[in-house]
C-alpha positions as protocol buffer text, in pm:
chain_id: "A"
residue {
  index: 1
  type: MET
  ca { x: 7437 y: 7089 z: 13252 }
}
residue {
  index: 2
  type: PRO
  ca { x: 7063 y: 7011 z: 13268 }
}
residue {
  index: 3
  type: ASP
  ca { x: 6830 y: 7271 z: 13111 }
}
residue {
  index: 4
  type: SER
  ca { x: 6549 y: 7337 z: 13359 }
}
residue {
  index: 5
  type: ARG
  ca { x: 6196 y: 7420 z: 13248 }
}
residue {
  index: 6
  type: PRO
  ca { x: 5896 y: 7547 z: 13451 }
}
residue {
  index: 7
  type: ALA
  ca { x: 5718 y: 7305 z: 13680 }
}
residue {
  index: 8
  type: LEU
  ca { x: 5476 y: 7072 z: 13504 }
}
residue {
  index: 9
  type: ARG
  ca { x: 5134 y: 7087 z: 13666 }
}
residue {
  index: 10
  type: PRO
  ca { x: 4896 y: 6790 z: 13668 }
}
residue {
  index: 11
  type: GLN
  ca { x: 4623 y: 6788 z: 13406 }
}
residue {
  index: 12
  type: PRO
  ca { x: 4279 y: 6871 z: 13554 }
}
residue {
  index: 13
  type: LEU
  ca { x: 4141 y: 6515 z: 13558 }
}
residue {
  index: 14
  type: ALA
  ca { x: 4467 y: 6375 z: 13689 }
}
residue {
  index: 15
  type: ALA
  ca { x: 4481 y: 6643 z: 13958 }
}
residue {
  index: 16
  type: CYS
  ca { x: 4130 y: 6552 z: 14075 }
}
residue {
  index: 17
  type: ALA
  ca { x: 4224 y: 6185 z: 14087 }
}
residue {
  index: 18
  type: LEU
  ca { x: 4535 y: 6261 z: 14290 }
}
residue {
  index: 19
  type: LEU
  ca { x: 4341 y: 6474 z: 14539 }
}
residue {
  index: 20
  type: LEU
  ca { x: 4087 y: 6195 z: 14576 }
}
residue {
  index: 21
  type: ALA
  ca { x: 4368 y: 5946 z: 14635 }
}
residue {
  index: 22
  type: ALA
  ca { x: 4515 y: 6171 z: 14903 }
}
residue {
  index: 23
  type: ALA
  ca { x: 4172 y: 6200 z: 15070 }
}
residue {
  index: 24
  type: CYS
  ca { x: 4150 y: 5821 z: 15073 }
}
residue {
  index: 25
  type: GLY
  ca { x: 4486 y: 5781 z: 15243 }
}
residue {
  index: 26
  type: GLY
  ca { x: 4717 y: 5791 z: 14941 }
}
residue {
  index: 27
  type: PRO
  ca { x: 5029 y: 6008 z: 14922 }
}
residue {
  index: 28
  type: PRO
  ca { x: 4993 y: 6382 z: 14866 }
}
residue {
  index: 29
  type: PRO
  ca { x: 5046 y: 6510 z: 14511 }
}
residue {
  index: 30
  type: ALA
  ca { x: 5414 y: 6581 z: 14451 }
}
residue {
  index: 31
  type: GLU
  ca { x: 5546 y: 6886 z: 14271 }
}
residue {
  index: 32
  type: VAL
  ca { x: 5659 y: 6772 z: 13928 }
}
residue {
  index: 33
  type: ASP
  ca { x: 5932 y: 6950 z: 13734 }
}
residue {
  index: 34
  type: GLU
  ca { x: 6007 y: 6918 z: 13364 }
}
residue {
  index: 35
  type: LEU
  ca { x: 6367 y: 6884 z: 13251 }
}
residue {
  index: 36
  type: TRP
  ca { x: 6528 y: 6844 z: 12910 }
}
residue {
  index: 37
  type: LEU
  ca { x: 6857 y: 6657 z: 12893 }
}
residue {
  index: 38
  type: ASP
  ca { x: 7117 y: 6564 z: 12638 }
}
residue {
  index: 39
  type: ALA
  ca { x: 7160 y: 6190 z: 12695 }
}
residue {
  index: 40
  type: GLY
  ca { x: 7436 y: 6056 z: 12474 }
}
residue {
  index: 41
  type: GLY
  ca { x: 7362 y: 6314 z: 12206 }
}
residue {
  index: 42
  type: VAL
  ca { x: 6985 y: 6261 z: 12212 }
}
residue {
  index: 43
  type: ARG
  ca { x: 6752 y: 6519 z: 12366 }
}
residue {
  index: 44
  type: VAL
  ca { x: 6498 y: 6363 z: 12603 }
}
residue {
  index: 45
  type: ARG
  ca { x: 6236 y: 6496 z: 12842 }
}
residue {
  index: 46
  type: VAL
  ca { x: 6236 y: 6393 z: 13208 }
}
residue {
  index: 47
  type: LEU
  ca { x: 5961 y: 6459 z: 13465 }
}
residue {
  index: 48
  type: GLN
  ca { x: 6100 y: 6472 z: 13818 }
}
residue {
  index: 49
  type: ALA
  ca { x: 5959 y: 6463 z: 14170 }
}
residue {
  index: 50
  type: GLY
  ca { x: 6081 y: 6393 z: 14521 }
}
residue {
  index: 51
  type: PRO
  ca { x: 6370 y: 6518 z: 14735 }
}
residue {
  index: 52
  type: VAL
  ca { x: 6669 y: 6624 z: 14527 }
}
residue {
  index: 53
  type: ASP
  ca { x: 6905 y: 6420 z: 14744 }
}
residue {
  index: 54
  type: GLY
  ca { x: 6680 y: 6111 z: 14749 }
}
residue {
  index: 55
  type: PRO
  ca { x: 6793 y: 5781 z: 14595 }
}
residue {
  index: 56
  type: PRO
  ca { x: 6732 y: 5809 z: 14219 }
}
residue {
  index: 57
  type: VAL
  ca { x: 6474 y: 5598 z: 14040 }
}
residue {
  index: 58
  type: LEU
  ca { x: 6444 y: 5598 z: 13659 }
}
residue {
  index: 59
  type: LEU
  ca { x: 6095 y: 5519 z: 13528 }
}
residue {
  index: 60
  type: LEU
  ca { x: 6092 y: 5407 z: 13166 }
}
residue {
  index: 61
  type: HIS
  ca { x: 5773 y: 5329 z: 12973 }
}
residue {
  index: 62
  type: GLY
  ca { x: 5607 y: 5094 z: 12729 }
}
residue {
  index: 63
  type: ALA
  ca { x: 5527 y: 5158 z: 12363 }
}
residue {
  index: 64
  type: ARG
  ca { x: 5172 y: 5283 z: 12427 }
}
residue {
  index: 65
  type: PHE
  ca { x: 5268 y: 5502 z: 12722 }
}
residue {
  index: 66
  type: GLU
  ca { x: 5497 y: 5792 z: 12814 }
}
residue {
  index: 67
  type: ALA
  ca { x: 5663 y: 5967 z: 13106 }
}
residue {
  index: 68
  type: ARG
  ca { x: 5335 y: 6143 z: 13183 }
}
residue {
  index: 69
  type: THR
  ca { x: 5175 y: 5805 z: 13257 }
}
residue {
  index: 70
  type: TRP
  ca { x: 5370 y: 5780 z: 13583 }
}
residue {
  index: 71
  type: VAL
  ca { x: 5247 y: 6126 z: 13686 }
}
residue {
  index: 72
  type: ASP
  ca { x: 4883 y: 6050 z: 13612 }
}
residue {
  index: 73
  type: LEU
  ca { x: 4903 y: 5712 z: 13782 }
}
residue {
  index: 74
  type: GLY
  ca { x: 5043 y: 5868 z: 14100 }
}
residue {
  index: 75
  type: THR
  ca { x: 5368 y: 5671 z: 14089 }
}
residue {
  index: 76
  type: LEU
  ca { x: 5579 y: 5985 z: 14126 }
}
residue {
  index: 77
  type: ASP
  ca { x: 5370 y: 6077 z: 14431 }
}
residue {
  index: 78
  type: HIS
  ca { x: 5432 y: 5739 z: 14594 }
}
residue {
  index: 79
  type: LEU
  ca { x: 5806 y: 5750 z: 14526 }
}
residue {
  index: 80
  type: ALA
  ca { x: 5841 y: 6111 z: 14639 }
}
residue {
  index: 81
  type: ALA
  ca { x: 5650 y: 6040 z: 14962 }
}
residue {
  index: 82
  type: ALA
  ca { x: 5887 y: 5746 z: 15026 }
}
residue {
  index: 83
  type: GLY
  ca { x: 6189 y: 5976 z: 14991 }
}
residue {
  index: 84
  type: PHE
  ca { x: 6303 y: 5880 z: 14640 }
}
residue {
  index: 85
  type: ARG
  ca { x: 6398 y: 6114 z: 14359 }
}
residue {
  index: 86
  type: ALA
  ca { x: 6184 y: 5991 z: 14070 }
}
residue {
  index: 87
  type: HIS
  ca { x: 6280 y: 6059 z: 13707 }
}
residue {
  index: 88
  type: ALA
  ca { x: 6011 y: 5960 z: 13453 }
}
residue {
  index: 89
  type: VAL
  ca { x: 6170 y: 5953 z: 13109 }
}
residue {
  index: 90
  type: ASP
  ca { x: 6023 y: 5996 z: 12762 }
}
residue {
  index: 91
  type: LEU
  ca { x: 6228 y: 5741 z: 12570 }
}
residue {
  index: 92
  type: PRO
  ca { x: 6408 y: 5843 z: 12249 }
}
residue {
  index: 93
  type: GLY
  ca { x: 6176 y: 5846 z: 11950 }
}
residue {
  index: 94
  type: PHE
  ca { x: 5858 y: 5866 z: 12162 }
}
residue {
  index: 95
  type: THR
  ca { x: 5619 y: 6155 z: 12234 }
}
residue {
  index: 96
  type: VAL
  ca { x: 5823 y: 6476 z: 12261 }
}
residue {
  index: 97
  type: SER
  ca { x: 6163 y: 6300 z: 12274 }
}
residue {
  index: 98
  type: GLU
  ca { x: 6160 y: 6263 z: 11897 }
}
residue {
  index: 99
  type: GLU
  ca { x: 6522 y: 6179 z: 11819 }
}
residue {
  index: 100
  type: PRO
  ca { x: 6584 y: 5804 z: 11787 }
}
residue {
  index: 101
  type: TRP
  ca { x: 6851 y: 5623 z: 11985 }
}
residue {
  index: 102
  type: THR
  ca { x: 7103 y: 5484 z: 11737 }
}
residue {
  index: 103
  type: ALA
  ca { x: 7380 y: 5364 z: 11970 }
}
residue {
  index: 104
  type: SER
  ca { x: 7381 y: 5027 z: 12146 }
}
residue {
  index: 105
  type: ASP
  ca { x: 7064 y: 4983 z: 12356 }
}
residue {
  index: 106
  type: ALA
  ca { x: 7282 y: 4889 z: 12655 }
}
residue {
  index: 107
  type: GLU
  ca { x: 7432 y: 5239 z: 12657 }
}
residue {
  index: 108
  type: PHE
  ca { x: 7113 y: 5442 z: 12700 }
}
residue {
  index: 109
  type: VAL
  ca { x: 7074 y: 5400 z: 13076 }
}
residue {
  index: 110
  type: PRO
  ca { x: 7439 y: 5491 z: 13150 }
}
residue {
  index: 111
  type: ALA
  ca { x: 7405 y: 5795 z: 12921 }
}
residue {
  index: 112
  type: LEU
  ca { x: 7090 y: 5898 z: 13106 }
}
residue {
  index: 113
  type: CYS
  ca { x: 7260 y: 5856 z: 13445 }
}
residue {
  index: 114
  type: ASP
  ca { x: 7548 y: 6071 z: 13322 }
}
residue {
  index: 115
  type: ALA
  ca { x: 7307 y: 6340 z: 13203 }
}
residue {
  index: 116
  type: LEU
  ca { x: 7130 y: 6335 z: 13542 }
}
residue {
  index: 117
  type: GLU
  ca { x: 7470 y: 6343 z: 13717 }
}
residue {
  index: 118
  type: VAL
  ca { x: 7401 y: 6026 z: 13917 }
}
residue {
  index: 119
  type: ARG
  ca { x: 7639 y: 5733 z: 13945 }
}
residue {
  index: 120
  type: SER
  ca { x: 7366 y: 5471 z: 13956 }
}
residue {
  index: 121
  type: ALA
  ca { x: 6989 y: 5445 z: 13982 }
}
residue {
  index: 122
  type: ALA
  ca { x: 6710 y: 5195 z: 14030 }
}
residue {
  index: 123
  type: LEU
  ca { x: 6524 y: 5113 z: 13708 }
}
residue {
  index: 124
  type: VAL
  ca { x: 6153 y: 5059 z: 13655 }
}
residue {
  index: 125
  type: ALA
  ca { x: 6121 y: 4902 z: 13311 }
}
residue {
  index: 126
  type: PRO
  ca { x: 5785 y: 4796 z: 13165 }
}
residue {
  index: 127
  type: SER
  ca { x: 5729 y: 4620 z: 12835 }
}
residue {
  index: 128
  type: MET
  ca { x: 5918 y: 4778 z: 12542 }
}
residue {
  index: 129
  type: SER
  ca { x: 6168 y: 4955 z: 12769 }
}
residue {
  index: 130
  type: GLY
  ca { x: 6319 y: 4617 z: 12851 }
}
residue {
  index: 131
  type: ARG
  ca { x: 6522 y: 4664 z: 12533 }
}
residue {
  index: 132
  type: TYR
  ca { x: 6720 y: 4929 z: 12724 }
}
residue {
  index: 133
  type: ALA
  ca { x: 6699 y: 4811 z: 13085 }
}
residue {
  index: 134
  type: LEU
  ca { x: 6792 y: 4445 z: 13049 }
}
residue {
  index: 135
  type: PRO
  ca { x: 7110 y: 4496 z: 12839 }
}
residue {
  index: 136
  type: ALA
  ca { x: 7215 y: 4783 z: 13067 }
}
residue {
  index: 137
  type: THR
  ca { x: 7169 y: 4564 z: 13376 }
}
residue {
  index: 138
  type: ALA
  ca { x: 7374 y: 4286 z: 13215 }
}
residue {
  index: 139
  type: LYS
  ca { x: 7655 y: 4507 z: 13085 }
}
residue {
  index: 140
  type: HIS
  ca { x: 7664 y: 4797 z: 13334 }
}
residue {
  index: 141
  type: ALA
  ca { x: 7560 y: 4643 z: 13666 }
}
residue {
  index: 142
  type: GLY
  ca { x: 7741 y: 4919 z: 13854 }
}
residue {
  index: 143
  type: ARG
  ca { x: 7500 y: 5175 z: 13715 }
}
residue {
  index: 144
  type: VAL
  ca { x: 7186 y: 4982 z: 13817 }
}
residue {
  index: 145
  type: ARG
  ca { x: 7105 y: 4968 z: 14190 }
}
residue {
  index: 146
  type: ALA
  ca { x: 6796 y: 4753 z: 14141 }
}
residue {
  index: 147
  type: LEU
  ca { x: 6566 y: 4653 z: 13856 }
}
residue {
  index: 148
  type: VAL
  ca { x: 6188 y: 4642 z: 13868 }
}
residue {
  index: 149
  type: ALA
  ca { x: 6107 y: 4446 z: 13552 }
}
residue {
  index: 150
  type: VAL
  ca { x: 5741 y: 4498 z: 13468 }
}
residue {
  index: 151
  type: ALA
  ca { x: 5673 y: 4236 z: 13199 }
}
residue {
  index: 152
  type: PRO
  ca { x: 5963 y: 4365 z: 12987 }
}
residue {
  index: 153
  type: VAL
  ca { x: 6045 y: 4240 z: 12641 }
}
residue {
  index: 154
  type: GLY
  ca { x: 6380 y: 4081 z: 12569 }
}
residue {
  index: 155
  type: ILE
  ca { x: 6422 y: 3840 z: 12860 }
}
residue {
  index: 156
  type: PRO
  ca { x: 6497 y: 3529 z: 12650 }
}
residue {
  index: 157
  type: GLU
  ca { x: 6764 y: 3721 z: 12457 }
}
residue {
  index: 158
  type: THR
  ca { x: 6941 y: 3853 z: 12768 }
}
residue {
  index: 159
  type: LEU
  ca { x: 6879 y: 3576 z: 13022 }
}
residue {
  index: 160
  type: GLU
  ca { x: 7221 y: 3414 z: 12992 }
}
residue {
  index: 161
  type: ALA
  ca { x: 7398 y: 3751 z: 13018 }
}
residue {
  index: 162
  type: LEU
  ca { x: 7198 y: 3824 z: 13336 }
}
residue {
  index: 163
  type: ARG
  ca { x: 7249 y: 3483 z: 13495 }
}
residue {
  index: 164
  type: GLY
  ca { x: 7409 y: 3521 z: 13838 }
}
residue {
  index: 165
  type: SER
  ca { x: 7381 y: 3902 z: 13832 }
}
residue {
  index: 166
  type: ALA
  ca { x: 7410 y: 4066 z: 14173 }
}
residue {
  index: 167
  type: VAL
  ca { x: 7159 y: 4337 z: 14079 }
}
residue {
  index: 168
  type: PRO
  ca { x: 6839 y: 4279 z: 14283 }
}
residue {
  index: 169
  type: VAL
  ca { x: 6541 y: 4216 z: 14055 }
}
residue {
  index: 170
  type: LEU
  ca { x: 6167 y: 4232 z: 14117 }
}
residue {
  index: 171
  type: ALA
  ca { x: 5972 y: 4081 z: 13827 }
}
residue {
  index: 172
  type: LEU
  ca { x: 5613 y: 4212 z: 13829 }
}
residue {
  index: 173
  type: TRP
  ca { x: 5345 y: 4065 z: 13604 }
}
residue {
  index: 174
  type: GLY
  ca { x: 4971 y: 4076 z: 13562 }
}
residue {
  index: 175
  type: ASP
  ca { x: 4806 y: 3736 z: 13584 }
}
residue {
  index: 176
  type: GLY
  ca { x: 4621 y: 3809 z: 13259 }
}
residue {
  index: 177
  type: ASP
  ca { x: 4923 y: 3918 z: 13056 }
}
residue {
  index: 178
  type: ARG
  ca { x: 4883 y: 3791 z: 12698 }
}
residue {
  index: 179
  type: ILE
  ca { x: 5183 y: 3978 z: 12554 }
}
residue {
  index: 180
  type: VAL
  ca { x: 5486 y: 3874 z: 12760 }
}
residue {
  index: 181
  type: PRO
  ca { x: 5437 y: 3536 z: 12933 }
}
residue {
  index: 182
  type: PRO
  ca { x: 5471 y: 3531 z: 13313 }
}
residue {
  index: 183
  type: ASP
  ca { x: 5711 y: 3238 z: 13280 }
}
residue {
  index: 184
  type: ASP
  ca { x: 5965 y: 3487 z: 13139 }
}
residue {
  index: 185
  type: GLY
  ca { x: 5947 y: 3672 z: 13470 }
}
residue {
  index: 186
  type: ARG
  ca { x: 5986 y: 3354 z: 13671 }
}
residue {
  index: 187
  type: GLU
  ca { x: 6296 y: 3263 z: 13469 }
}
residue {
  index: 188
  type: LEU
  ca { x: 6443 y: 3610 z: 13517 }
}
residue {
  index: 189
  type: ALA
  ca { x: 6389 y: 3603 z: 13894 }
}
residue {
  index: 190
  type: ALA
  ca { x: 6543 y: 3256 z: 13916 }
}
residue {
  index: 191
  type: ALA
  ca { x: 6845 y: 3351 z: 13707 }
}
residue {
  index: 192
  type: VAL
  ca { x: 6980 y: 3635 z: 13922 }
}
residue {
  index: 193
  type: ALA
  ca { x: 7132 y: 3614 z: 14268 }
}
residue {
  index: 194
  type: ASP
  ca { x: 6853 y: 3814 z: 14437 }
}
residue {
  index: 195
  type: GLY
  ca { x: 6536 y: 3784 z: 14234 }
}
residue {
  index: 196
  type: ARG
  ca { x: 6169 y: 3764 z: 14320 }
}
residue {
  index: 197
  type: PHE
  ca { x: 5858 y: 3720 z: 14108 }
}
residue {
  index: 198
  type: LEU
  ca { x: 5518 y: 3869 z: 14190 }
}
residue {
  index: 199
  type: LEU
  ca { x: 5195 y: 3809 z: 14001 }
}
residue {
  index: 200
  type: LEU
  ca { x: 4928 y: 4077 z: 14037 }
}
residue {
  index: 201
  type: GLU
  ca { x: 4570 y: 3954 z: 14024 }
}
residue {
  index: 202
  type: ASP
  ca { x: 4311 y: 4085 z: 13779 }
}
residue {
  index: 203
  type: ALA
  ca { x: 4574 y: 4267 z: 13575 }
}
residue {
  index: 204
  type: GLY
  ca { x: 4689 y: 4248 z: 13216 }
}
residue {
  index: 205
  type: HIS
  ca { x: 5012 y: 4350 z: 13046 }
}
residue {
  index: 206
  type: PRO
  ca { x: 5017 y: 4705 z: 13191 }
}
residue {
  index: 207
  type: CYS
  ca { x: 4967 y: 4567 z: 13543 }
}
residue {
  index: 208
  type: TYR
  ca { x: 5056 y: 4903 z: 13701 }
}
residue {
  index: 209
  type: GLN
  ca { x: 4752 y: 5053 z: 13530 }
}
residue {
  index: 210
  type: ASP
  ca { x: 4515 y: 4765 z: 13608 }
}
residue {
  index: 211
  type: ALA
  ca { x: 4625 y: 4712 z: 13971 }
}
residue {
  index: 212
  type: PRO
  ca { x: 4790 y: 5038 z: 14083 }
}
residue {
  index: 213
  type: ASP
  ca { x: 4760 y: 4987 z: 14459 }
}
residue {
  index: 214
  type: PRO
  ca { x: 4937 y: 4650 z: 14484 }
}
residue {
  index: 215
  type: PHE
  ca { x: 5181 y: 4766 z: 14218 }
}
residue {
  index: 216
  type: HIS
  ca { x: 5280 y: 5074 z: 14417 }
}
residue {
  index: 217
  type: ASP
  ca { x: 5300 y: 4877 z: 14742 }
}
residue {
  index: 218
  type: ALA
  ca { x: 5534 y: 4622 z: 14586 }
}
residue {
  index: 219
  type: LEU
  ca { x: 5740 y: 4888 z: 14409 }
}
residue {
  index: 220
  type: VAL
  ca { x: 5801 y: 5103 z: 14716 }
}
residue {
  index: 221
  type: ASP
  ca { x: 5867 y: 4806 z: 14947 }
}
residue {
  index: 222
  type: PHE
  ca { x: 6123 y: 4662 z: 14705 }
}
residue {
  index: 223
  type: LEU
  ca { x: 6301 y: 4994 z: 14648 }
}
residue {
  index: 224
  type: ARG
  ca { x: 6312 y: 5069 z: 15020 }
}
residue {
  index: 225
  type: GLU
  ca { x: 6494 y: 4740 z: 15070 }
}
residue {
  index: 226
  type: HIS
  ca { x: 6728 y: 4750 z: 14773 }
}
residue {
  index: 227
  type: ALA
  ca { x: 6770 y: 5100 z: 14630 }
}
residue {
  index: 228
  type: ARG
  ca { x: 6869 y: 5324 z: 14920 }
}
């Protein structure tokens, strides 16, 4: 069973930013809880927000970021306000989730779903986390309600396995991405049965950080349509 820890409170600067966002019409700050789970034999930290019975959304992260990024950015607030149960995950081998994942990359998402006691979840997978999300979507489509692929790595290697997939996919890219080419996202969206590609203006590789408002609008709209 999950091992609950005390609620995680926003850091002072992040809290001020969230209050300012709320004053400007953004969602109110959500209460964030910290949870430690055994996912396939690896201990990982998860930060959670939103109604307990809301549709689950797993937020993975890139190599330079962590679960806390989604708290500070306000993504958990947006998802919680939209009625989703958001789970921001520190990936194995990163930050406080120090144990590496040694099994097949395709098995991490199912193991995480099992640990969270959910049958399936929507995935938000930026950059490096594509190594987990794309193989899981190809091999375990029943565990993935929808995929928000935020310039993930690994598309050329998994494209054929994903071709014709029924999992809805939103491919989100920054127009200034110099790390993962936007054409990878266009190919991914074209390969699946229900795929769409969206280019965010004035944004680089971490487009959610450079253009948070259009990112959150696109994320919530897509999940409302495909992940309930």
